[in-house]
N, C-alpha and C positions, 0 to 999 in steps of 0.2 A: 445429422449433422449441421449447424448453423453456420452461415459464413459472417463475417465480420463485416461492418459498416463502413465502406471501404472508401476511400476521397482521393482525388490526385495529391501526389503529390512531387515536387520539386526533382528534374532531372537528376539522378545520382543520389537523391536522397536516399538512405536503407527504410527498410519494411520494417517498423516497429508497431504492435499490436502492444494493446491495453488488456488484459486477463484481469478481473476480479472474482477471484475466487469464495464462493459464497455455499455456507454448509449452517444446513437445521440445528443442528443437536451441538451447539455450542455451550460447555457447562455451566458459562456462568449467563449466558443469557440465550435459553432456547429459541427458536424463531427468528434472532435478531435481522438478517437480513430485510425481512418483511416489518420489520416495527417501524410503525409511521411516526416520520419527523415532519413536524407539517401536516401536509394533504399525502407527501407519496411518500412509499415506502424508503428505508435505510439506502439498497442498494441503487433504487432510482437516483439518490444524489451523489453516489461516488461513480455513477455511469455519466451523468453529466459534467462531473470535472474532468473526465478521460476526454469525454467530446470539446472540451473549452481546452484542453492542451492543442498547442500547434504541430508537434512531430510527428503524433500517430497516426496511421493509417485506419485505425480500426479499436471499437473497444467490444469486450465480451464477456457475459458471465459464465463462468462455469461451475458447477452444481453437481452435486447426484439426487437432489431432491427435485421430487416432482412437483410440491408447490411452489420453489421458488422457479421453475422452470413456465408451470402456469404463469404466473405473475409477470415472468418477463414478456411472455408472449403478449397479453395485456397490456403492457408497457409500451412495446416496438421497440424491444431489448433484444439487441440479439445476445444468443445461448447456447451452450451445449454439455449434455450431460456425459457428464465423466462416472467414474466407481468410485469407490469410497479409498480414503487417503487420507496420512499421519498427519498431511500438516496441508496447508496454502499451497505450497509451492511444489509438491506433490502430485497437485492437482494441475496447477501450469503446468506442468511437465509434461502429463496426460495432454494436454490442449495441443504443446509442443509438437507432439508425435503426428497428430492427427491435422494442425492445424498451420503450414510453412509460413513463416518468417525470418528474417535475420533477427528481432529481435523481438524478449516478450518484458513487457512491463507489468510488473505485478501489484495490481493496487488492491489495497485490504478493503473489503466491502463493509468495514466498519471507521471508514473516513470518510464521514459526509461533506466536511472541508477542505480538504487535501486540493494543497495549491495546485492550478495546472502548471503555471511555473516551475514548482518544483517536479512535476511529472516529466518535464521536458528537459530539464536539468540533466535528471537521472536518465531520460533516452540518450541526451548526447553525449553525458560522460560513458555510457555505455558502449556508444558509436567508436569512442577514440580513446577508450580504455586500452591499459598497456595489455602486451600479451602477458597469459599466466592470469589473469584477473579473470575471477569465475562468476561474479555478481556484483554489483555494483549496490552501494546501499546508502537511503536520504539519512538524515541524520538534522536535529536541531540543538542548539542550548537549550538547558531547561533553565528558568530561571525560579521558577513555583515552589517552595520545599514541598510542599504535599505531594506537587510531582514528583520530585526526588523519590518520596517516602513510599510512593503506591507502587507496590508489586503489579500491576494492569501498567505502570508503565517501564518499559524493557530499556536500560542503559545502556550504552556501550563504551570502551577505550578504545583511544584511536591512536595511530602511531605517526610520528613525524611527517613519514610520507605515505598519511589518510589510509592506511587498512585498519582493519577491525582488529583487535588485539583479544578484546573477550565482551559480553554479552551478557545483560544479568538483570533480573530484577530487581537484585537489593541495589543498594546506593553504592555505585563504585565510581571512582577511586576511595578507598575509607581516608578521610583527612586528618591522617595525624600529622603531617608535617604544614604544607599549604595548604590555602583551602582551595580546591580543586573546581575544574569546571563541571557541570553535570552536562551529559549528553542523552538524549533522547534519540533509538530507532524509531522512524517513521516506518510505517505498512508501506513500504515503496520500495520494490527493487527491479534491475531489471539483471537480464539474462539472454545468454545466448542459446540456440537449441542442443549445443554441445552440452553446454555448462547445465543444463538441465537433465539430459541424460546422464553424465554426470553426478549427478546428486541424488538421481533413483538407484543409482548404482551403489552408493552408499552406507552403509549400516547408521542407524542412528548411536550415536556417542552416549557417556553416561552425562556428559554436560547437557547437551541438548533434552535428552530424559529429565533430566533434574530442572532445568528452566524451562520448557516450554519456548523455545527460541530456534525455530528450523534452521537460521543463519550459522549458529554453532556447530554443523553437520561438516556445513566447508572448513571453519575454523580449525575442528579436531583434526580433520584430514588433513592439515597443512594447505589448504587454498586459500589464496589472497580474495578477503570480500573491501572492496573498494568503497569507503565510505566520502558521500560528496553532502556537504557544509548547503542547506537550503534555507529558506524562509518561510517556516511554516507554525501558525497559533491558531489553528481549529481544533474542535474538541474532537476526538477519538470518542468510538462508543463501544466499550466493553463490556458494561454491565446495566441494567435499568434507571441507575439512577445517572448513569452517564446521559443515557438520553435526556433527560429531562436538561440535563446542564446544557444537552445539543440544541433542545428546544429552546431554550432561552436566549442562547447563542443566537440562532437563528431569527427568533422576534426581532432582538437589538440589530440584526444586520437588516430585517428587511425596514424596520423603523429608519434606521439611518439612510435605505436606499431613497425612502419615501420623502425624506427631509432633501436630499440630494436630487432629486425629480424637482420637488418645489422649486428648488433653488436654479437651479441651471436648467429647467425645462428640455432637457434630456435623460436617455433612458440609460442609466449605470449601469454596469457590472454586476451581475447579479449576484447572489451571495454565494 
């Protein structure tokens, strides 16, 4: 079992670890974690975003695939081998049983541009979440109509108390009356070890099985999922077509940074 890349933290700060669940056999994009974005695999970019977060004490890839494990060794990324699981959160739950920490931040392996600030906001929300909260889940507002209609983009409906009511790949809510705001669930969750133990004890319900959205497991069983609004406009990679879009986004970002370097003569924050 690999250890995390630990770093010193402020006295009294709780120990939070980022876990990046990666599997080979994604139905829409087999081998996705090792697909190249620029000159590095997708998982490398996600891991870099985790290292840029300020509240984490480590970042580790969790996988059941020897090819992904071997790539992590070559890249100097800590990894842990797990069994096969139904969802990424089930995989993170196994990691929690083997790697003690106060909190686990599940960062999906297909979010190469996830905001480090958003990761920190989920970590902070987890630390100060009210009693009874089983998970913290980041979300953003959706302005793009194409994304609202895209079944690869998970939408969420949130209560006045910022608790999740429902997740769906369909556009929810339906605009029969007022024009609603559409909200996108990010692949960015926070859990305590106790919540992860509970997650593994719960059976998949009909909504989770139908939608393929793992946070519905908590919702269907009456457990609170606290939603945290963050700023994040990166490109998630669900399909090979998304990877093409991500490559274009990366090229634009690199070109923009090159212009900043030329103007300020300082090295800007990486893409």
